[in-house]
One Martini backbone bead per residue (centre of mass of N, CA, C, O) as a GRO file, in nm:
protein
  509
    1MET     BB    1   3.656   4.751  -1.935
    2LYS     BB    2   3.662   4.458  -2.018
    3LYS     BB    3   3.960   4.454  -2.098
    4TYR     BB    4   4.070   4.525  -1.821
    5TRP     BB    5   3.967   4.267  -1.671
    6LEU     BB    6   4.108   4.067  -1.849
    7ILE     BB    7   4.390   4.158  -1.775
    8GLN     BB    8   4.365   4.110  -1.467
    9ILE     BB    9   4.303   3.809  -1.479
   10HIS     BB   10   4.557   3.728  -1.630
   11ALA     BB   11   4.753   3.831  -1.413
   12MET     BB   12   4.650   3.647  -1.189
   13MET     BB   13   4.712   3.379  -1.327
   14VAL     BB   14   5.013   3.423  -1.357
   15CYS     BB   15   5.064   3.455  -1.054
   16VAL     BB   16   4.961   3.179  -0.963
   17ALA     BB   17   5.147   3.012  -1.145
   18GLY     BB   18   5.403   3.124  -1.018
   19LEU     BB   19   5.351   3.018  -0.732
   20ILE     BB   20   5.330   2.718  -0.802
   21ALA     BB   21   5.611   2.698  -0.927
   22ALA     BB   22   5.761   2.786  -0.672
   23CYS     BB   23   5.651   2.553  -0.488
   24THR     BB   24   5.750   2.306  -0.703
   25ALA     BB   25   6.023   2.372  -0.722
   26GLU     BB   26   6.338   2.275  -0.699
   27PRO     BB   27   6.530   2.255  -0.437
   28ALA     BB   28   6.812   2.338  -0.299
   29ALA     BB   29   7.068   2.148  -0.170
   30ASP     BB   30   7.242   2.149   0.143
   31ARG     BB   31   7.193   1.831   0.199
   32MET     BB   32   7.255   1.485   0.258
   33ALA     BB   33   7.109   1.192   0.393
   34GLY     BB   34   7.178   0.887   0.273
   35ARG     BB   35   6.863   0.822   0.237
   36ILE     BB   36   6.558   0.732   0.243
   37PRO     BB   37   6.253   0.819   0.304
   38ARG     BB   38   5.986   0.835   0.511
   39LEU     BB   39   5.696   0.652   0.429
   40ASP     BB   40   5.320   0.707   0.430
   41PRO     BB   41   5.306   0.483   0.280
   42ASP     BB   42   5.544   0.233   0.178
   43TYR     BB   43   5.639   0.341  -0.140
   44SER     BB   44   5.887   0.109  -0.186
   45ASP     BB   45   6.005  -0.127  -0.385
   46VAL     BB   46   5.766  -0.149  -0.599
   47VAL     BB   47   5.501  -0.291  -0.792
   48LEU     BB   48   5.297  -0.139  -1.037
   49PRO     BB   49   5.024  -0.069  -1.180
   50PRO     BB   50   4.922   0.113  -1.470
   51ASN     BB   51   4.606   0.144  -1.313
   52ILE     BB   52   4.657   0.301  -1.062
   53SER     BB   53   4.608   0.496  -0.826
   54PRO     BB   54   4.719   0.738  -0.655
   55MET     BB   55   5.009   0.735  -0.431
   56ASN     BB   56   4.941   0.862  -0.165
   57LEU     BB   57   5.148   1.044   0.079
   58ALA     BB   58   5.372   1.060   0.358
   59ILE     BB   59   5.630   1.251   0.500
   60ARG     BB   60   5.832   1.119   0.775
   61GLU     BB   61   5.965   1.421   0.833
   62PRO     BB   62   6.118   1.673   0.972
   63GLY     BB   63   5.944   1.991   0.894
   64THR     BB   64   5.826   2.286   0.684
   65ARG     BB   65   5.889   2.147   0.400
   66TYR     BB   66   5.767   1.978   0.091
   67TRP     BB   67   5.915   1.773  -0.176
   68MET     BB   68   5.808   1.613  -0.492
   69ARG     BB   69   5.923   1.381  -0.750
   70LEU     BB   70   5.796   1.230  -1.047
   71ARG     BB   71   5.971   0.987  -1.258
   72SER     BB   72   6.059   0.897  -1.598
   73ARG     BB   73   6.140   0.839  -1.920
   74SER     BB   74   5.849   0.943  -1.994
   75GLY     BB   75   5.748   1.239  -1.970
   76PRO     BB   76   5.639   1.444  -1.745
   77PRO     BB   77   5.682   1.541  -1.444
   78ILE     BB   78   5.590   1.533  -1.093
   79GLU     BB   79   5.507   1.810  -0.875
   80VAL     BB   80   5.507   1.825  -0.510
   81SER     BB   81   5.371   2.023  -0.231
   82SER     BB   82   5.413   2.090   0.133
   83ARG     BB   83   5.374   2.157   0.496
   84ASP     BB   84   5.298   1.836   0.615
   85GLY     BB   85   5.375   1.585   0.394
   86ALA     BB   86   5.129   1.575   0.214
   87MET     BB   87   5.095   1.383  -0.093
   88VAL     BB   88   4.904   1.493  -0.369
   89ILE     BB   89   4.825   1.341  -0.667
   90PRO     BB   90   4.752   1.404  -0.974
   91GLY     BB   91   4.566   1.215  -1.184
   92THR     BB   92   4.633   1.270  -1.482
   93PRO     BB   93   4.945   1.273  -1.472
   94TRP     BB   94   4.968   0.992  -1.349
   95ARG     BB   95   4.836   0.826  -1.576
   96ASN     BB   96   5.028   0.920  -1.798
   97LEU     BB   97   5.295   0.820  -1.671
   98LEU     BB   98   5.223   0.520  -1.654
   99ALA     BB   99   5.138   0.467  -1.953
  100ALA     BB  100   5.428   0.564  -2.071
  101ASN     BB  101   5.589   0.339  -1.846
  102ALA     BB  102   5.536   0.057  -1.898
  103GLY     BB  103   5.804  -0.143  -1.771
  104ASP     BB  104   5.922   0.075  -1.584
  105SER     BB  105   6.044   0.314  -1.394
  106LEU     BB  106   5.996   0.489  -1.066
  107GLN     BB  107   6.075   0.808  -0.936
  108LEU     BB  108   6.162   0.954  -0.608
  109ASP     BB  109   6.196   1.287  -0.509
  110VAL     BB  110   6.322   1.431  -0.196
  111ARG     BB  111   6.245   1.732  -0.004
  112VAL     BB  112   6.349   1.889   0.314
  113ARG     BB  113   6.277   2.137   0.543
  114ASP     BB  114   6.419   2.252   0.797
  115PRO     BB  115   6.384   2.446   1.078
  116ASP     BB  116   6.658   2.610   0.975
  117GLY     BB  117   6.606   2.624   0.637
  118ARG     BB  118   6.720   2.362   0.525
  119TRP     BB  119   6.780   2.148   0.258
  120GLN     BB  120   6.700   1.799   0.224
  121ALA     BB  121   6.834   1.525   0.054
  122PHE     BB  122   6.720   1.224  -0.078
  123ALA     BB  123   6.715   0.931  -0.176
  124THR     BB  124   6.606   0.757  -0.430
  125VAL     BB  125   6.304   0.625  -0.517
  126THR     BB  126   6.230   0.293  -0.639
  127ASN     BB  127   6.007   0.186  -0.885
  128TRP     BB  128   5.764  -0.018  -1.064
  129ILE     BB  129   5.610  -0.071  -1.385
  130ALA     BB  130   5.392  -0.269  -1.505
  131ALA     BB  131   5.264  -0.417  -1.792
  132GLU     BB  132   5.038  -0.527  -1.611
  133ALA     BB  133   4.727  -0.519  -1.524
  134ILE     BB  134   4.464  -0.466  -1.311
  135ASP     BB  135   4.185  -0.508  -1.191
  136SER     BB  136   3.941  -0.256  -1.151
  137HIS     BB  137   3.815  -0.422  -0.897
  138LEU     BB  138   3.734  -0.417  -0.539
  139VAL     BB  139   3.608  -0.652  -0.308
  140TYR     BB  140   3.476  -0.583   0.023
  141ARG     BB  141   3.476  -0.592   0.377
  142ARG     BB  142   3.334  -0.384   0.636
  143LEU     BB  143   3.452  -0.371   0.982
  144ARG     BB  144   3.471  -0.407   1.301
  145PRO     BB  145   3.718  -0.555   1.531
  146LEU     BB  146   3.518  -0.756   1.641
  147PHE     BB  147   3.381  -1.073   1.812
  148ASN     BB  148   3.072  -1.041   1.961
  149TYR     BB  149   2.968  -0.817   1.747
  150TYR     BB  150   2.715  -0.712   1.497
  151ALA     BB  151   2.608  -0.385   1.312
  152ASP     BB  152   2.844  -0.282   1.082
  153ILE     BB  153   2.800  -0.419   0.771
  154GLY     BB  154   2.982  -0.410   0.453
  155ILE     BB  155   2.976  -0.418   0.098
  156TYR     BB  156   3.237  -0.325  -0.130
  157GLN     BB  157   3.352  -0.111  -0.405
  158ARG     BB  158   3.666  -0.048  -0.578
  159ASP     BB  159   3.817   0.173  -0.778
  160ILE     BB  160   4.146   0.136  -0.857
  161GLU     BB  161   4.173   0.388  -1.065
  162SER     BB  162   4.046   0.517  -0.812
  163PHE     BB  163   3.850   0.648  -0.521
  164ARG     BB  164   3.591   0.486  -0.578
  165GLU     BB  165   3.331   0.408  -0.344
  166THR     BB  166   3.086   0.144  -0.324
  167GLU     BB  167   2.788   0.002  -0.248
  168ILE     BB  168   2.635  -0.317  -0.234
  169LEU     BB  169   2.591  -0.398   0.086
  170HIS     BB  170   2.393  -0.353   0.387
  171GLY     BB  171   2.279  -0.422   0.720
  172ARG     BB  172   2.084  -0.181   0.792
  173GLY     BB  173   1.833  -0.306   0.600
  174LEU     BB  174   1.893  -0.607   0.770
  175ASP     BB  175   1.896  -0.598   1.089
  176ARG     BB  176   2.200  -0.584   1.113
  177GLY     BB  177   2.335  -0.799   0.963
  178CYS     BB  178   2.521  -1.052   0.815
  179LEU     BB  179   2.793  -1.031   0.579
  180ASN     BB  180   2.936  -1.291   0.360
  181CYS     BB  181   3.120  -1.461   0.132
  182HIS     BB  182   3.196  -1.340  -0.129
  183SER     BB  183   3.150  -1.443  -0.480
  184PHE     BB  184   3.331  -1.522  -0.794
  185PRO     BB  185   3.355  -1.603  -1.135
  186ALA     BB  186   3.642  -1.538  -1.279
  187GLN     BB  187   3.630  -1.223  -1.208
  188SER     BB  188   3.313  -1.186  -1.231
  189ALA     BB  189   3.051  -0.943  -1.174
  190ASP     BB  190   2.784  -1.091  -1.294
  191ARG     BB  191   2.849  -1.290  -1.052
  192MET     BB  192   2.699  -1.338  -0.720
  193ALA     BB  193   2.781  -1.445  -0.384
  194LEU     BB  194   2.612  -1.453  -0.057
  195ASN     BB  195   2.582  -1.424   0.290
  196LEU     BB  196   2.305  -1.434   0.529
  197ARG     BB  197   2.235  -1.299   0.874
  198THR     BB  198   1.914  -1.310   1.027
  199ALA     BB  199   1.613  -1.287   1.194
  200ARG     BB  200   1.392  -1.207   0.970
  201HIS     BB  201   1.552  -1.331   0.688
  202GLY     BB  202   1.758  -1.518   0.775
  203ARG     BB  203   2.002  -1.760   0.593
  204PRO     BB  204   2.075  -1.688   0.299
  205LEU     BB  205   2.156  -1.737  -0.033
  206VAL     BB  206   2.287  -1.490  -0.247
  207ILE     BB  207   2.198  -1.446  -0.599
  208ALA     BB  208   2.365  -1.276  -0.873
  209ARG     BB  209   2.233  -1.299  -1.216
  210GLU     BB  210   2.149  -1.169  -1.504
  211GLY     BB  211   1.940  -0.971  -1.332
  212ARG     BB  212   1.913  -1.183  -1.103
  213ILE     BB  213   1.753  -1.272  -0.783
  214GLU     BB  214   1.842  -1.512  -0.531
  215CYS     BB  215   1.704  -1.701  -0.242
  216VAL     BB  216   1.850  -1.948  -0.056
  217ASP     BB  217   1.714  -2.173   0.187
  218GLN     BB  218   2.042  -2.194   0.288
  219THR     BB  219   2.311  -2.267   0.486
  220PHE     BB  220   2.629  -2.141   0.419
  221GLY     BB  221   2.961  -2.100   0.366
  222TYR     BB  222   3.208  -2.142   0.190
  223LEU     BB  223   3.274  -2.018  -0.144
  224ALA     BB  224   3.261  -2.169  -0.492
  225TRP     BB  225   3.285  -2.119  -0.818
  226HIS     BB  226   3.226  -2.247  -1.100
  227PRO     BB  227   3.341  -2.158  -1.409
  228SER     BB  228   3.051  -2.196  -1.546
  229GLY     BB  229   2.827  -2.072  -1.322
  230GLY     BB  230   2.629  -2.339  -1.223
  231ARG     BB  231   2.809  -2.375  -0.958
  232LEU     BB  232   2.839  -2.442  -0.594
  233ALA     BB  233   3.069  -2.453  -0.360
  234PHE     BB  234   3.044  -2.566  -0.014
  235SER     BB  235   3.034  -2.513   0.328
  236VAL     BB  236   2.982  -2.689   0.646
  237ASN     BB  237   2.987  -2.527   0.964
  238GLN     BB  238   3.072  -2.582   1.317
  239LEU     BB  239   3.113  -2.291   1.478
  240SER     BB  240   3.336  -2.169   1.750
  241LEU     BB  241   3.390  -1.928   1.976
  242PHE     BB  242   3.689  -1.873   2.172
  243CYS     BB  243   3.869  -1.813   2.479
  244HIS     BB  244   4.199  -1.728   2.587
  245THR     BB  245   4.528  -1.650   2.761
  246ILE     BB  246   4.717  -1.712   2.507
  247GLY     BB  247   4.772  -1.463   2.342
  248GLU     BB  248   4.552  -1.476   2.128
  249PRO     BB  249   4.224  -1.505   2.255
  250ARG     BB  250   4.123  -1.602   1.983
  251ASP     BB  251   3.910  -1.870   1.851
  252VAL     BB  252   3.829  -2.146   1.618
  253TYR     BB  253   3.592  -2.410   1.618
  254ASP     BB  254   3.553  -2.717   1.430
  255GLY     BB  255   3.316  -2.967   1.477
  256ARG     BB  256   3.190  -2.951   1.173
  257SER     BB  257   3.261  -3.055   0.823
  258ASP     BB  258   3.156  -2.990   0.484
  259ILE     BB  259   3.107  -3.055   0.130
  260GLY     BB  260   2.916  -2.905  -0.133
  261LEU     BB  261   2.651  -2.880  -0.392
  262TYR     BB  262   2.515  -2.622  -0.605
  263ASP     BB  263   2.251  -2.614  -0.839
  264LEU     BB  264   2.115  -2.356  -1.022
  265GLU     BB  265   1.918  -2.507  -1.221
  266THR     BB  266   1.797  -2.743  -1.016
  267ARG     BB  267   1.807  -2.667  -0.713
  268THR     BB  268   2.052  -2.850  -0.584
  269VAL     BB  269   2.161  -3.042  -0.310
  270SER     BB  270   2.488  -3.188  -0.250
  271MET     BB  271   2.681  -3.470  -0.079
  272PRO     BB  272   2.959  -3.583  -0.160
  273ASP     BB  273   3.158  -3.831  -0.038
  274PRO     BB  274   3.459  -3.721  -0.091
  275ILE     BB  275   3.358  -3.420   0.070
  276ALA     BB  276   3.141  -3.575   0.304
  277ARG     BB  277   3.279  -3.706   0.550
  278PRO     BB  278   3.227  -3.794   0.887
  279ASP     BB  279   3.558  -3.852   0.944
  280TRP     BB  280   3.580  -3.545   0.845
  281LEU     BB  281   3.723  -3.221   0.788
  282GLU     BB  282   3.571  -3.007   0.546
  283THR     BB  283   3.720  -2.723   0.365
  284TRP     BB  284   3.788  -2.480   0.148
  285PRO     BB  285   3.677  -2.430  -0.141
  286ALA     BB  286   3.839  -2.476  -0.478
  287TRP     BB  287   3.876  -2.408  -0.811
  288SER     BB  288   3.978  -2.471  -1.102
  289PRO     BB  289   3.980  -2.310  -1.407
  290ASP     BB  290   3.856  -2.584  -1.555
  291GLY     BB  291   3.678  -2.758  -1.331
  292ALA     BB  292   3.843  -3.049  -1.266
  293TRP     BB  293   3.901  -2.925  -0.972
  294LEU     BB  294   3.891  -2.969  -0.613
  295TYR     BB  295   3.988  -2.772  -0.356
  296PHE     BB  296   4.097  -2.856  -0.012
  297CYS     BB  297   4.045  -2.909   0.342
  298ARG     BB  298   4.177  -3.154   0.593
  299ALA     BB  299   4.066  -3.317   0.903
  300THR     BB  300   4.080  -3.444   1.219
  301PRO     BB  301   3.879  -3.493   1.459
  302ARG     BB  302   3.845  -3.302   1.767
  303PRO     BB  303   3.834  -3.194   2.061
  304ILE     BB  304   3.843  -2.884   2.199
  305GLN     BB  305   4.085  -2.954   2.397
  306GLU     BB  306   4.250  -3.020   2.101
  307PHE     BB  307   4.288  -2.760   1.911
  308ARG     BB  308   4.613  -2.760   1.869
  309GLN     BB  309   4.593  -3.050   1.695
  310ILE     BB  310   4.456  -2.908   1.460
  311GLN     BB  311   4.523  -3.007   1.117
  312TYR     BB  312   4.542  -2.915   0.778
  313ASP     BB  313   4.516  -3.039   0.466
  314LEU     BB  314   4.598  -3.057   0.118
  315LEU     BB  315   4.353  -3.102  -0.143
  316ARG     BB  316   4.220  -3.304  -0.420
  317VAL     BB  317   3.949  -3.343  -0.669
  318SER     BB  318   3.796  -3.483  -0.919
  319TYR     BB  319   3.587  -3.343  -1.198
  320GLN     BB  320   3.275  -3.408  -1.389
  321PRO     BB  321   3.035  -3.208  -1.501
  322GLY     BB  322   2.869  -3.380  -1.706
  323GLN     BB  323   2.847  -3.632  -1.478
  324ASN     BB  324   2.886  -3.558  -1.184
  325ALA     BB  325   3.188  -3.667  -1.117
  326TRP     BB  326   3.402  -3.836  -0.882
  327GLY     BB  327   3.681  -3.886  -0.726
  328GLN     BB  328   3.970  -3.921  -0.536
  329PRO     BB  329   4.140  -3.801  -0.295
  330GLU     BB  330   4.440  -3.594  -0.285
  331THR     BB  331   4.748  -3.525  -0.143
  332LEU     BB  332   4.957  -3.241  -0.161
  333LEU     BB  333   4.972  -3.140   0.155
  334ALA     BB  334   5.088  -3.189   0.462
  335ALA     BB  335   5.098  -3.064   0.772
  336ALA     BB  336   5.350  -3.212   0.873
  337ALA     BB  337   5.534  -3.113   0.631
  338ALA     BB  338   5.466  -2.792   0.675
  339GLY     BB  339   5.428  -2.710   0.991
  340GLY     BB  340   5.106  -2.678   0.951
  341SER     BB  341   4.819  -2.533   0.887
  342LEU     BB  342   4.585  -2.538   0.612
  343GLY     BB  343   4.452  -2.273   0.385
  344GLN     BB  344   4.298  -2.112   0.137
  345PRO     BB  345   4.277  -2.209  -0.156
  346ARG     BB  346   4.427  -2.065  -0.464
  347ILE     BB  347   4.407  -2.061  -0.813
  348SER     BB  348   4.558  -1.995  -1.083
  349PRO     BB  349   4.459  -1.917  -1.407
  350ASP     BB  350   4.689  -2.134  -1.523
  351GLY     BB  351   4.710  -2.382  -1.300
  352ARG     BB  352   4.997  -2.383  -1.132
  353TRP     BB  353   4.904  -2.232  -0.865
  354VAL     BB  354   4.896  -2.243  -0.501
  355LEU     BB  355   4.737  -2.036  -0.280
  356PHE     BB  356   4.822  -2.026   0.072
  357VAL     BB  357   4.796  -2.108   0.418
  358ARG     BB  358   5.004  -2.095   0.718
  359PHE     BB  359   4.954  -2.233   1.053
  360GLY     BB  360   4.940  -2.370   1.355
  361HIS     BB  361   4.608  -2.398   1.378
  362GLY     BB  362   4.340  -2.488   1.230
  363HIS     BB  363   4.112  -2.263   1.005
  364PHE     BB  364   4.165  -1.946   1.128
  365PRO     BB  365   4.401  -1.710   1.039
  366ILE     BB  366   4.325  -1.414   1.144
  367TYR     BB  367   4.409  -1.512   1.458
  368HIS     BB  368   4.709  -1.555   1.325
  369ALA     BB  369   5.024  -1.421   1.322
  370ASP     BB  370   5.152  -1.689   1.162
  371SER     BB  371   5.016  -1.620   0.902
  372ASP     BB  372   5.109  -1.750   0.577
  373LEU     BB  373   5.206  -1.719   0.258
  374CYS     BB  374   5.181  -1.975   0.000
  375LEU     BB  375   5.346  -2.181  -0.264
  376LEU     BB  376   5.230  -2.413  -0.512
  377ASP     BB  377   5.375  -2.629  -0.750
  378LEU     BB  378   5.210  -2.838  -0.977
  379GLN     BB  379   5.464  -2.940  -1.142
  380THR     BB  380   5.662  -3.015  -0.873
  381ARG     BB  381   5.533  -3.004  -0.567
  382GLN     BB  382   5.645  -2.740  -0.466
  383TRP     BB  383   5.704  -2.537  -0.172
  384ARG     BB  384   5.658  -2.193  -0.029
  385ARG     BB  385   5.741  -1.924   0.143
  386LEU     BB  386   5.677  -1.605   0.123
  387ASP     BB  387   5.850  -1.287   0.136
  388ILE     BB  388   5.575  -1.100   0.205
  389ASN     BB  389   5.567  -1.144   0.489
  390SER     BB  390   5.477  -1.103   0.825
  391ASP     BB  391   5.422  -1.075   1.189
  392GLN     BB  392   5.135  -1.094   1.076
  393ALA     BB  393   4.843  -1.143   0.944
  394ASP     BB  394   4.822  -1.338   0.633
  395SER     BB  395   4.530  -1.334   0.422
  396TRP     BB  396   4.286  -1.340   0.214
  397HIS     BB  397   4.317  -1.435  -0.101
  398ALA     BB  398   4.374  -1.324  -0.454
  399TRP     BB  399   4.339  -1.322  -0.795
  400SER     BB  400   4.392  -1.225  -1.093
  401SER     BB  401   4.301  -1.278  -1.423
  402ASN     BB  402   4.629  -1.279  -1.519
  403GLY     BB  403   4.823  -1.376  -1.262
  404ARG     BB  404   5.003  -1.101  -1.160
  405TRP     BB  405   4.807  -1.072  -0.909
  406ILE     BB  406   4.768  -1.007  -0.557
  407VAL     BB  407   4.538  -1.023  -0.283
  408PHE     BB  408   4.548  -0.920   0.070
  409SER     BB  409   4.519  -0.960   0.412
  410SER     BB  410   4.667  -0.728   0.656
  411LYS     BB  411   4.820  -0.660   0.995
  412ARG     BB  412   5.108  -0.503   0.971
  413ARG     BB  413   5.064  -0.216   1.085
  414ASP     BB  414   4.909  -0.309   1.400
  415GLY     BB  415   4.751  -0.600   1.453
  416LEU     BB  416   4.426  -0.519   1.402
  417PHE     BB  417   4.402  -0.423   1.100
  418ALA     BB  418   4.280  -0.510   0.796
  419ARG     BB  419   4.452  -0.477   0.479
  420PRO     BB  420   4.484  -0.421   0.149
  421HIS     BB  421   4.718  -0.606  -0.053
  422PHE     BB  422   4.971  -0.593  -0.307
  423SER     BB  423   5.114  -0.828  -0.557
  424TYR     BB  424   5.363  -0.913  -0.770
  425VAL     BB  425   5.361  -1.194  -1.010
  426ASP     BB  426   5.565  -1.374  -1.173
  427ALA     BB  427   5.642  -1.640  -1.387
  428GLN     BB  428   5.814  -1.774  -1.131
  429GLY     BB  429   5.652  -1.694  -0.854
  430ARG     BB  430   5.741  -1.409  -0.770
  431ALA     BB  431   5.690  -1.204  -0.498
  432HIS     BB  432   5.644  -0.874  -0.442
  433ARG     BB  433   5.644  -0.606  -0.278
  434PRO     BB  434   5.399  -0.484  -0.095
  435PHE     BB  435   5.091  -0.287  -0.108
  436VAL     BB  436   4.865  -0.064  -0.023
  437LEU     BB  437   4.574   0.067  -0.064
  438PRO     BB  438   4.502   0.347  -0.199
  439GLN     BB  439   4.441   0.685  -0.082
  440GLU     BB  440   4.345   1.009  -0.086
  441ASP     BB  441   4.428   1.000   0.211
  442PRO     BB  442   4.731   0.951   0.353
  443ALA     BB  443   4.583   0.923   0.665
  444TYR     BB  444   4.356   0.707   0.664
  445TYR     BB  445   4.481   0.460   0.843
  446ASP     BB  446   4.491   0.625   1.115
  447SER     BB  447   4.147   0.655   1.137
  448CYS     BB  448   4.057   0.381   1.056
  449LEU     BB  449   3.810   0.149   1.230
  450GLN     BB  450   3.830  -0.061   0.994
  451THR     BB  451   3.808  -0.369   0.842
  452PHE     BB  452   3.947  -0.561   0.576
  453ASN     BB  453   3.781  -0.825   0.388
  454VAL     BB  454   3.760  -1.031   0.139
  455PRO     BB  455   3.933  -0.987  -0.118
  456GLU     BB  456   3.815  -0.915  -0.460
  457LEU     BB  457   3.882  -0.950  -0.790
  458VAL     BB  458   3.742  -0.757  -1.064
  459ARG     BB  459   3.650  -0.661  -1.412
  460GLY     BB  460   3.415  -0.497  -1.264
  461PRO     BB  461   3.127  -0.380  -1.179
  462VAL     BB  462   2.866  -0.427  -0.988
  463PRO     BB  463   2.539  -0.402  -1.131
  464VAL     BB  464   2.397  -0.413  -0.862
  465SER     BB  465   2.201  -0.272  -0.634
  466PRO     BB  466   2.132  -0.227  -0.303
  467ARG     BB  467   1.823  -0.203  -0.331
  468THR     BB  468   1.775  -0.457  -0.499
  469LEU     BB  469   1.890  -0.657  -0.304
  470ALA     BB  470   1.714  -0.589  -0.052
  471GLU     BB  471   1.436  -0.640  -0.181
  472ALA     BB  472   1.486  -0.938  -0.248
  473ILE     BB  473   1.535  -1.034   0.046
  474ARG     BB  474   1.241  -0.926   0.148
  475ASP     BB  475   1.118  -1.122  -0.067
  476PRO     BB  476   0.939  -1.413  -0.055
  477ALA     BB  477   0.923  -1.478  -0.373
  478ARG     BB  478   1.254  -1.522  -0.390
  479ARG     BB  479   1.239  -1.793  -0.262
  480ILE     BB  480   1.435  -2.096  -0.229
  481GLN     BB  481   1.376  -2.450  -0.221
  482PRO     BB  482   1.592  -2.683  -0.198
  483ALA     BB  483   1.698  -2.971  -0.310
  484SER     BB  484   1.793  -3.312  -0.211
  485GLN     BB  485   2.092  -3.512  -0.229
  486GLY     BB  486   2.087  -3.686   0.012
  487ALA     BB  487   2.235  -3.557   0.270
  488PRO     BB  488   2.173  -3.290   0.431
  489PRO     BB  489   2.279  -3.009   0.547
  490GLY     BB  490   2.387  -2.864   0.811
  491PRO     BB  491   2.433  -2.629   1.027
  492THR     BB  492   2.556  -2.310   1.057
  493VAL     BB  493   2.766  -2.215   1.332
  494GLU     BB  494   2.800  -1.909   1.538
  495GLY     BB  495   2.843  -1.952   1.863
  496ASN     BB  496   2.537  -2.048   1.908
  497VAL     BB  497   2.417  -1.761   1.782
  498PRO     BB  498   2.146  -1.634   1.592
  499ALA     BB  499   2.153  -1.350   1.660
  500PRO     BB  500   2.248  -1.054   1.494
  501ALA     BB  501   2.335  -0.901   1.787
  502GLY     BB  502   2.517  -1.114   1.866
  503PRO     BB  503   2.743  -1.331   1.871
  504ASN     BB  504   3.025  -1.327   1.627
  505ALA     BB  505   3.229  -1.550   1.589
  506ALA     BB  506   3.334  -1.648   1.267
  507ASP     BB  507   3.322  -1.344   1.105
  508LYS     BB  508   3.627  -1.225   1.142
  509LYS     BB  509   3.807  -1.230   0.851
   0.00000   0.00000   0.00000
């Protein structure tokens, strides 16, 4: 009897395998479309990391049956079929195919059965698999794209090699306060800093490093770790959100801003004169990989009535960490020469390129549809607008640790929600066609009503748990009162409303 059931089970397995093979076998083409298929997300003509998660997609062609084959030079191809066009790629065969063909091309063959029962073959979609991997994790903030209230903000990390997303910290356990401006030194997840704004727990700078969590009772703005890991450059901004009636109604006015330095070992805040002059607006600090230069943006203050005339230049200033000594700022690119305001400088790991944004005016690019990614070559001092930009805001960018990948937030899909996009950057500084972060559900971005911003690539998962972080923030014994050298920094103001459930002016990055 046992043998009989084993035979029956084996027969059923053979039958199921036969049905699967029949469903995924290549259909004979009745006609040729003469073009590539419409894919969503549009994963075509892109360069992929060899360690990216499966790039699940939907075939946006009318039909009753869909078939797709992924193939490359080495290894068995992957064949997927569905009735609704959603193509979910199995993880293990995908990883094997990419690993076996790093540095080679990846082809997608698509067949769609028309309502009349005939199969239509589309032109082959060709992508490329880079030889260089991307850092394993992406850290970003998720929130609804509101601009006057915040109540549901969280910082998450996504394993890029899979679809696993985990929470780093959420505002639900902290009076539904605001979390923002997370920062890491040299793409290392072992040290992290972020800002917190709540009614009950104040507005501390939260620092997690080497198993310790500290809460510095000082309000900071945009953050940048020195590569040594022992100092943080920060901005102090007096920001106000206001609305107008022409184009995008939101804008952010920076009434006062300076850049300072926080020493983690001495717990001291300083406001060095070259980057904290009262007659300038200084913001967007970013260190060079060797820590010898601090890059930032600077503008001449103007009244809010002249907000469209405020444009920021791109500068840098030399720094000697051993002597804590500063040079004099030098202008790398003036706004007048670039034809727009400049912001968010990020320097490549090899120290050659400065990736920044250019947009019409001000310092807050996410509200500007004309915000474009640009690249400055520090060897030649030449700059150019990258070809990967869209007609919507492209900003909030970061480099991978090997300098071959960038990630940035883009509203190109619908003009409303910012999504993380990746682009391969070759040795000549050419950025290749970007692609959106893959999701397990091909239709994920159709229904997700949250925006992703401040994407940062890191070389591993953040080791501290959300519970540990929240408990440390709520513990008064963890609070540090920093000492000040020179004039202490003034308050960072968002819309002049301190309540965590009130207007959240300049926080929708």
